[in-house]
N, CA, C and O atoms as a DFTB+ gen file, in Angstrom:
496 C
 N C O
     1  1    -155.948      48.402    -109.026
     2  2    -156.404      47.540    -107.787
     3  2    -157.462      47.848    -107.536
     4  3    -158.086      48.730    -108.126
     5  1    -157.857      47.194    -106.634
     6  2    -159.153      46.360    -105.881
     7  2    -158.957      47.168    -104.864
     8  3    -159.868      46.821    -104.112
     9  1    -158.088      48.453    -104.047
    10  2    -159.574      48.996    -102.558
    11  2    -159.871      50.239    -103.120
    12  3    -159.302      50.869    -104.012
    13  1    -160.657      50.435    -102.585
    14  2    -161.209      52.234    -103.025
    15  2    -160.891      52.969    -102.139
    16  3    -161.157      52.873    -100.941
    17  1    -159.969      54.185    -102.985
    18  2    -158.149      54.919    -102.601
    19  2    -159.263      56.170    -103.141
    20  3    -158.898      56.448    -104.283
    21  1    -160.569      57.097    -102.736
    22  2    -160.931      57.928    -103.617
    23  2    -159.422      59.133    -103.292
    24  3    -159.081      59.601    -104.378
    25  1    -158.748      59.545    -102.408
    26  2    -157.551      60.208    -102.519
    27  2    -156.968      59.836    -103.942
    28  3    -157.102      60.457    -104.996
    29  1    -156.519      59.059    -103.777
    30  2    -154.846      58.564    -104.643
    31  2    -155.759      58.051    -105.961
    32  3    -155.253      58.072    -107.083
    33  1    -157.295      57.538    -105.723
    34  2    -157.739      56.819    -107.581
    35  2    -159.140      57.337    -106.958
    36  3    -159.761      56.904    -105.987
    37  1    -159.495      58.636    -108.022
    38  2    -161.021      58.406    -107.285
    39  2    -161.710      57.885    -108.074
    40  3    -162.914      58.139    -108.107
    41  1    -160.877      56.632    -109.297
    42  2    -161.593      55.792    -109.794
    43  2    -162.166      54.888    -109.750
    44  3    -162.992      54.208    -110.358
    45  1    -161.295      54.985    -108.442
    46  2    -161.570      53.345    -107.230
    47  2    -163.080      53.518    -106.683
    48  3    -163.914      52.733    -106.233
    49  1    -163.063      54.237    -106.812
    50  2    -164.843      55.392    -105.708
    51  2    -166.038      55.065    -106.962
    52  3    -166.899      54.189    -106.879
    53  1    -165.901      55.714    -107.763
    54  2    -166.434      55.078    -109.410
    55  2    -167.024      54.196    -109.266
    56  3    -168.215      53.999    -109.026
    57  1    -165.920      53.395    -109.456
    58  2    -166.213      51.467    -109.211
    59  2    -166.884      50.874    -107.880
    60  3    -167.459      49.842    -107.534
    61  1    -166.558      51.892    -107.421
    62  2    -167.679      51.134    -106.222
    63  2    -168.666      50.977    -106.476
    64  3    -169.196      49.880    -106.652
    65  1    -169.387      52.504    -106.597
    66  2    -170.515      53.921    -106.347
    67  2    -170.990      52.332    -107.225
    68  3    -171.897      51.660    -106.733
    69  1    -170.089      51.726    -108.882
    70  2    -171.050      51.363    -109.557
    71  2    -171.099      50.205    -109.201
    72  3    -172.322      50.133    -109.323
    73  1    -170.790      49.099    -108.818
    74  2    -171.009      48.270    -108.273
    75  2    -171.891      48.123    -107.163
    76  3    -172.340      46.979    -107.095
    77  1    -172.330      48.974    -106.182
    78  2    -173.210      48.918    -105.361
    79  2    -174.399      49.038    -106.240
    80  3    -174.960      47.949    -106.360
    81  1    -175.018      50.084    -106.951
    82  2    -175.995      50.545    -108.292
    83  2    -176.120      49.274    -108.974
    84  3    -177.131      49.206    -109.674
    85  1    -175.468      48.370    -108.969
    86  2    -175.762      46.811    -109.782
    87  2    -176.471      46.547    -108.330
    88  3    -177.643      46.538    -107.955
    89  1    -175.310      46.354    -107.740
    90  2    -176.598      44.876    -105.997
    91  2    -177.657      45.254    -105.826
    92  3    -178.638      44.549    -105.586
    93  1    -177.610      46.946    -105.965
    94  2    -179.230      47.450    -105.325
    95  2    -180.078      48.073    -106.497
    96  3    -180.514      49.224    -106.501
    97  1    -180.273      46.966    -107.670
    98  2    -181.210      46.958    -108.541
    99  2    -181.190      48.154    -109.820
   100  3    -181.901      48.294    -110.815
   101  1    -179.728      49.119    -109.143
   102  2    -180.889      50.485    -110.162
   103  2    -179.719      50.085    -111.512
   104  3    -179.997      50.834    -112.449
   105  1    -178.121      48.839    -112.010
   106  2    -177.819      49.058    -113.092
   107  2    -178.348      47.381    -113.304
   108  3    -177.737      46.574    -112.604
   109  1    -179.109      46.987    -113.943
   110  2    -180.200      45.241    -114.176
   111  2    -179.107      44.811    -115.165
   112  3    -178.052      45.188    -115.676
   113  1    -180.082      43.686    -115.125
   114  2    -178.999      42.600    -116.400
   115  2    -177.780      42.426    -117.016
   116  3    -177.344      42.129    -118.128
   117  1    -177.222      42.819    -115.498
   118  2    -175.568      42.355    -115.887
   119  2    -174.440      42.593    -114.048
   120  3    -174.199      43.584    -113.358
   121  1    -174.169      41.524    -113.961
   122  2    -172.596      41.201    -113.163
   123  2    -171.145      43.127    -113.038
   124  3    -170.143      43.484    -113.657
   125  1    -171.683      43.497    -112.300
   126  2    -170.742      44.881    -111.800
   127  2    -169.921      44.383    -110.750
   128  3    -170.226      43.566    -109.882
   129  1    -168.850      44.969    -110.933
   130  2    -168.067      44.311    -109.487
   131  2    -166.444      45.462    -109.810
   132  3    -165.590      45.348    -110.690
   133  1    -166.538      46.245    -108.954
   134  2    -164.927      46.527    -108.662
   135  2    -165.216      47.538    -107.536
   136  3    -166.291      47.788    -106.990
   137  1    -164.123      48.001    -107.346
   138  2    -162.802      48.201    -108.397
   139  2    -161.740      47.210    -108.717
   140  3    -160.806      47.022    -107.937
   141  1    -161.848      46.626    -109.749
   142  2    -160.683      45.634    -110.119
   143  2    -159.369      46.630    -111.277
   144  3    -159.308      47.609    -112.020
   145  1    -158.333      45.258    -110.597
   146  2    -156.988      46.267    -111.155
   147  2    -157.226      44.716    -112.252
   148  3    -157.704      43.592    -112.093
   149  1    -156.425      45.664    -113.627
   150  2    -156.754      44.691    -114.875
   151  2    -156.681      43.114    -115.106
   152  3    -157.271      42.348    -115.868
   153  1    -155.636      42.945    -114.053
   154  2    -155.111      41.719    -113.673
   155  2    -155.819      40.762    -113.035
   156  3    -155.372      39.621    -113.152
   157  1    -157.038      40.942    -112.235
   158  2    -157.981      40.453    -111.834
   159  2    -159.527      40.882    -112.706
   160  3    -160.710      40.693    -112.424
   161  1    -159.037      41.341    -113.522
   162  2    -160.789      41.881    -114.325
   163  2    -160.420      40.861    -115.100
   164  3    -161.546      40.489    -115.431
   165  1    -159.156      39.592    -116.033
   166  2    -159.557      39.273    -116.442
   167  2    -158.585      38.175    -116.550
   168  3    -158.478      37.781    -117.711
   169  1    -157.854      37.568    -115.713
   170  2    -157.186      36.675    -114.963
   171  2    -157.830      35.729    -113.646
   172  3    -157.414      36.117    -112.555
   173  1    -158.500      34.898    -113.609
   174  2    -158.745      33.953    -112.738
   175  2    -157.702      33.744    -111.949
   176  3    -157.860      34.046    -110.767
   177  1    -156.097      33.063    -112.462
   178  2    -155.139      32.824    -111.559
   179  2    -155.097      34.212    -110.697
   180  3    -155.188      34.135    -109.472
   181  1    -154.947      35.579    -111.388
   182  2    -154.608      36.219    -110.621
   183  2    -155.490      36.673    -109.573
   184  3    -154.969      36.985    -108.502
   185  1    -156.458      36.740    -109.675
   186  2    -157.585      36.932    -108.391
   187  2    -157.395      35.440    -107.911
   188  3    -157.643      35.186    -106.733
   189  1    -157.274      35.157    -108.152
   190  2    -157.461      33.551    -106.695
   191  2    -156.009      33.740    -106.466
   192  3    -155.971      33.951    -105.254
   193  1    -154.431      33.807    -107.036
   194  2    -153.080      34.454    -105.932
   195  2    -153.622      35.676    -105.264
   196  3    -152.766      36.398    -104.752
   197  1    -154.714      36.011    -105.177
   198  2    -155.120      37.805    -104.080
   199  2    -156.124      37.638    -103.879
   200  3    -156.977      38.525    -103.883
   201  1    -156.386      36.108    -103.575
   202  2    -157.519      35.542    -103.300
   203  2    -159.169      36.999    -103.206
   204  3    -159.496      37.772    -102.305
   205  1    -159.459      36.872    -103.886
   206  2    -160.181      37.736    -104.808
   207  2    -161.204      36.928    -104.821
   208  3    -161.074      35.792    -105.277
   209  1    -162.809      37.533    -104.148
   210  2    -163.828      36.161    -104.632
   211  2    -164.822      37.497    -105.019
   212  3    -165.269      38.437    -104.362
   213  1    -164.925      37.054    -106.484
   214  2    -166.155      37.806    -107.475
   215  2    -166.381      37.399    -108.723
   216  3    -165.646      36.835    -109.535
   217  1    -167.918      37.891    -108.797
   218  2    -168.301      36.932    -109.815
   219  2    -167.857      37.210    -111.350
   220  3    -168.110      36.889    -112.511
   221  1    -167.459      37.599    -110.973
   222  2    -166.560      38.872    -112.054
   223  2    -165.020      38.887    -112.336
   224  3    -164.712      39.460    -113.381
   225  1    -164.037      38.381    -111.622
   226  2    -162.552      38.464    -111.658
   227  2    -162.625      37.540    -112.463
   228  3    -163.621      36.823    -112.567
   229  1    -161.435      37.407    -113.245
   230  2    -160.533      36.309    -113.990
   231  2    -161.991      36.021    -115.667
   232  3    -162.115      35.183    -116.560
   233  1    -162.502      36.871    -115.378
   234  2    -164.192      36.125    -116.302
   235  2    -164.834      37.579    -116.695
   236  3    -166.054      37.693    -116.811
   237  1    -163.858      38.797    -116.916
   238  2    -164.949      39.789    -117.374
   239  2    -164.995      40.427    -118.977
   240  3    -164.098      40.387    -119.818
   241  1    -165.784      40.773    -119.041
   242  2    -166.922      41.062    -120.221
   243  2    -166.745      42.186    -121.428
   244  3    -166.820      42.258    -122.655
   245  1    -166.462      43.020    -120.271
   246  2    -166.591      44.497    -120.047
   247  2    -165.929      44.780    -119.670
   248  3    -165.808      43.921    -118.796
   249  1    -164.640      45.884    -119.426
   250  2    -163.889      46.557    -118.882
   251  2    -164.095      48.677    -118.133
   252  3    -164.742      48.847    -117.100
   253  1    -163.961      48.936    -118.287
   254  2    -164.077      50.422    -117.696
   255  2    -163.342      50.444    -117.262
   256  3    -162.859      49.904    -116.267
   257  1    -162.853      51.700    -118.565
   258  2    -161.562      52.476    -118.245
   259  2    -162.074      54.082    -117.547
   260  3    -163.213      54.410    -117.879
   261  1    -161.464      54.883    -116.804
   262  2    -161.594      56.229    -115.905
   263  2    -161.539      56.726    -116.350
   264  3    -161.928      57.780    -115.847
   265  1    -160.879      56.943    -118.364
   266  2    -160.760      58.414    -118.922
   267  2    -160.762      57.610    -119.866
   268  3    -160.804      56.382    -119.943
   269  1    -160.675      59.057    -121.125
   270  2    -160.689      58.171    -122.471
   271  2    -159.089      58.102    -123.009
   272  3    -158.907      57.546    -124.092
   273  1    -157.780      58.717    -122.198
   274  2    -156.482      58.452    -122.579
   275  2    -156.702      57.081    -121.626
   276  3    -156.322      55.990    -122.050
   277  1    -157.063      57.159    -120.882
   278  2    -156.775      55.157    -120.411
   279  2    -157.240      54.029    -121.183
   280  3    -156.559      53.005    -121.253
   281  1    -158.599      54.170    -121.895
   282  2    -159.084      54.105    -122.510
   283  2    -158.992      53.325    -123.749
   284  3    -159.384      52.216    -124.113
   285  1    -158.176      54.532    -124.396
   286  2    -158.105      54.593    -126.076
   287  2    -156.186      53.512    -125.256
   288  3    -155.836      52.555    -125.946
   289  1    -155.378      53.794    -124.095
   290  2    -154.486      52.799    -124.254
   291  2    -154.487      51.217    -123.874
   292  3    -153.493      50.490    -123.884
   293  1    -155.253      51.000    -123.678
   294  2    -155.746      49.287    -123.316
   295  2    -156.809      48.910    -124.327
   296  3    -157.019      47.703    -124.449
   297  1    -157.882      50.187    -125.463
   298  2    -157.474      49.604    -125.986
   299  2    -156.919      49.079    -127.993
   300  3    -157.300      48.320    -128.885
   301  1    -155.737      50.205    -127.713
   302  2    -155.108      49.875    -128.108
   303  2    -153.769      48.513    -128.098
   304  3    -153.165      48.002    -129.042
   305  1    -153.663      48.202    -126.239
   306  2    -152.616      47.171    -126.409
   307  2    -153.805      45.318    -126.747
   308  3    -153.473      44.164    -127.015
   309  1    -155.049      45.949    -126.544
   310  2    -155.153      44.682    -126.542
   311  2    -155.491      44.405    -127.981
   312  3    -155.117      43.313    -128.406
   313  1    -155.908      44.922    -128.516
   314  2    -156.010      44.496    -130.469
   315  2    -154.636      44.464    -130.871
   316  3    -154.175      43.456    -131.408
   317  1    -153.802      45.692    -130.614
   318  2    -152.679      45.375    -131.105
   319  2    -151.832      44.305    -130.828
   320  3    -151.310      43.595    -131.687
   321  1    -151.660      44.161    -129.267
   322  2    -151.648      43.107    -128.139
   323  2    -151.597      41.795    -128.117
   324  3    -150.732      40.919    -128.129
   325  1    -152.862      41.887    -128.081
   326  2    -153.469      40.599    -127.538
   327  2    -154.161      39.427    -128.729
   328  3    -154.506      38.260    -128.543
   329  1    -154.196      40.321    -130.067
   330  2    -155.538      40.245    -131.249
   331  2    -156.353      39.822    -130.672
   332  3    -156.633      38.633    -130.524
   333  1    -157.210      41.363    -129.966
   334  2    -158.603      40.527    -128.969
   335  2    -159.010      41.459    -130.389
   336  3    -158.158      42.081    -131.024
   337  1    -160.569      41.420    -130.771
   338  2    -161.917      41.964    -131.981
   339  2    -161.882      42.794    -130.495
   340  3    -161.481      42.521    -129.364
   341  1    -162.695      44.257    -131.309
   342  2    -162.894      45.082    -130.285
   343  2    -164.024      46.194    -131.405
   344  3    -164.049      46.354    -132.626
   345  1    -164.446      46.498    -130.822
   346  2    -165.873      48.189    -130.525
   347  2    -165.567      49.354    -129.682
   348  3    -165.308      49.340    -128.479
   349  1    -165.631      50.383    -130.488
   350  2    -165.342      51.513    -129.602
   351  2    -167.107      52.112    -129.545
   352  3    -168.001      52.057    -130.389
   353  1    -167.079      52.491    -128.596
   354  2    -168.088      53.711    -128.942
   355  2    -168.484      54.390    -127.248
   356  3    -168.638      53.831    -126.162
   357  1    -168.523      55.305    -127.521
   358  2    -168.670      56.744    -126.038
   359  2    -170.287      56.454    -125.542
   360  3    -171.449      56.490    -125.947
   361  1    -169.725      56.245    -124.743
   362  2    -171.390      56.590    -123.554
   363  2    -171.909      57.942    -122.360
   364  3    -171.311      58.323    -121.354
   365  1    -172.652      58.218    -122.688
   366  2    -173.001      59.986    -122.248
   367  2    -173.706      60.349    -122.221
   368  3    -174.484      60.778    -121.368
   369  1    -173.575      60.217    -124.045
   370  2    -174.512      61.830    -124.811
   371  2    -176.460      60.902    -124.748
   372  3    -177.009      59.877    -124.345
   373  1    -176.736      62.114    -125.418
   374  2    -178.594      61.693    -126.074
   375  2    -178.532      60.085    -126.525
   376  3    -179.369      59.227    -126.245
   377  1    -177.018      59.877    -127.485
   378  2    -177.372      58.578    -128.288
   379  2    -175.827      58.345    -127.459
   380  3    -175.510      59.158    -126.590
   381  1    -174.862      57.120    -127.818
   382  2    -173.835      56.314    -128.011
   383  2    -173.081      57.485    -129.250
   384  3    -173.505      58.458    -129.875
   385  1    -171.896      56.827    -129.174
   386  2    -170.814      57.860    -130.062
   387  2    -170.060      56.886    -130.459
   388  3    -169.942      56.027    -129.585
   389  1    -169.435      56.638    -131.530
   390  2    -169.114      54.961    -132.535
   391  2    -168.071      56.153    -132.475
   392  3    -168.289      57.212    -133.064
   393  1    -166.890      55.919    -131.707
   394  2    -165.212      56.554    -131.384
   395  2    -164.497      55.119    -132.268
   396  3    -164.941      54.023    -131.928
   397  1    -162.962      55.168    -133.835
   398  2    -162.822      54.318    -133.908
   399  2    -160.958      55.348    -133.834
   400  3    -160.699      56.269    -133.061
   401  1    -160.224      54.879    -134.663
   402  2    -159.454      54.959    -134.734
   403  2    -159.199      54.721    -136.187
   404  3    -159.680      53.751    -136.771
   405  1    -158.030      56.093    -137.079
   406  2    -157.779      55.533    -138.002
   407  2    -157.115      54.109    -138.565
   408  3    -156.912      53.500    -139.615
   409  1    -156.947      54.025    -137.309
   410  2    -155.618      52.631    -138.016
   411  2    -157.008      50.988    -138.022
   412  3    -156.825      49.979    -138.703
   413  1    -158.168      51.195    -137.147
   414  2    -159.230      50.561    -137.189
   415  2    -159.456      49.371    -138.927
   416  3    -159.683      49.599    -140.115
   417  1    -159.247      48.293    -138.173
   418  2    -159.507      47.421    -139.225
   419  2    -160.995      47.808    -139.628
   420  3    -161.687      48.617    -139.012
   421  1    -161.303      47.234    -140.546
   422  2    -162.676      47.462    -141.451
   423  2    -164.046      46.996    -139.948
   424  3    -164.880      47.539    -139.224
   425  1    -163.276      45.269    -140.335
   426  2    -164.440      44.528    -139.692
   427  2    -164.677      45.593    -137.675
   428  3    -165.763      45.793    -137.130
   429  1    -163.067      46.077    -137.031
   430  2    -163.115      46.634    -136.032
   431  2    -164.355      47.830    -136.002
   432  3    -165.292      47.668    -135.220
   433  1    -164.299      49.267    -137.064
   434  2    -165.464      49.964    -137.180
   435  2    -166.545      48.791    -137.595
   436  3    -167.313      48.652    -136.643
   437  1    -166.782      48.165    -138.348
   438  2    -168.790      47.838    -138.288
   439  2    -168.921      47.308    -137.471
   440  3    -170.116      47.101    -137.260
   441  1    -167.978      46.704    -136.435
   442  2    -168.381      46.381    -134.835
   443  2    -168.595      47.703    -134.606
   444  3    -169.628      48.116    -135.134
   445  1    -168.131      48.297    -134.155
   446  2    -168.262      49.638    -133.792
   447  2    -169.741      49.884    -134.329
   448  3    -170.479      49.858    -133.343
   449  1    -170.187      50.022    -135.034
   450  2    -171.821      51.165    -136.171
   451  2    -172.540      49.735    -135.410
   452  3    -173.358      49.811    -134.493
   453  1    -172.226      48.933    -135.784
   454  2    -173.082      48.165    -134.149
   455  2    -173.707      48.039    -133.334
   456  3    -174.876      47.740    -133.091
   457  1    -172.118      48.503    -132.456
   458  2    -172.840      48.288    -130.765
   459  2    -172.791      48.845    -131.036
   460  3    -171.859      48.373    -131.687
   461  1    -172.895      50.578    -131.648
   462  2    -173.711      51.504    -130.986
   463  2    -175.126      51.907    -131.435
   464  3    -175.474      53.058    -131.174
   465  1    -175.718      51.345    -131.880
   466  2    -176.984      50.621    -133.409
   467  2    -177.728      50.032    -131.803
   468  3    -178.746      50.490    -131.284
   469  1    -176.431      48.360    -131.017
   470  2    -178.264      48.161    -130.093
   471  2    -178.117      49.274    -129.551
   472  3    -179.004      50.113    -129.708
   473  1    -177.164      49.526    -128.907
   474  2    -176.775      50.085    -127.200
   475  2    -177.517      51.469    -127.594
   476  3    -177.904      51.988    -126.547
   477  1    -177.868      52.282    -128.753
   478  2    -178.930      53.182    -129.034
   479  2    -180.560      52.723    -128.983
   480  3    -181.510      53.467    -128.744
   481  1    -180.595      51.373    -129.260
   482  2    -181.886      50.536    -129.391
   483  2    -182.155      50.694    -127.966
   484  3    -183.074      51.435    -127.618
   485  1    -181.508      50.128    -127.179
   486  2    -182.282      49.661    -126.027
   487  2    -182.222      50.707    -125.253
   488  3    -182.717      50.512    -124.143
   489  1    -181.358      52.808    -125.624
   490  2    -181.776      52.436    -124.797
   491  2    -182.875      53.754    -125.201
   492  3    -182.841      54.782    -124.524
   493  1    -183.701      53.632    -126.197
   494  2    -184.445      53.991    -126.484
   495  2    -185.154      54.690    -127.074
   496  3    -186.374      54.590    -126.938
């Protein structure tokens, strides 16, 4: 959903707040835009059809899910159905937490450890 609707979809308000924080320089060294529906985030054609003007639409490098259940579904669909490569971490703790599935490949588990290490180092 690309419109903010805090009543029915509180995550759209969170996405809008993160976007504003990026525009104000509170989230730096990246481009943040949202809320964007999944099709708009990964498909330039979908964004074009819906007349969405965004530097992120159709070319998102990172997708943020509203909760762990939605994130798990998205992650497994991308890995299993789209043959994507992945790495799973949870943010918000003092250091990133590695989160892998028992069914993840060795490559995905290693990528998760590497990502957590990099993020942990950048966080200080």
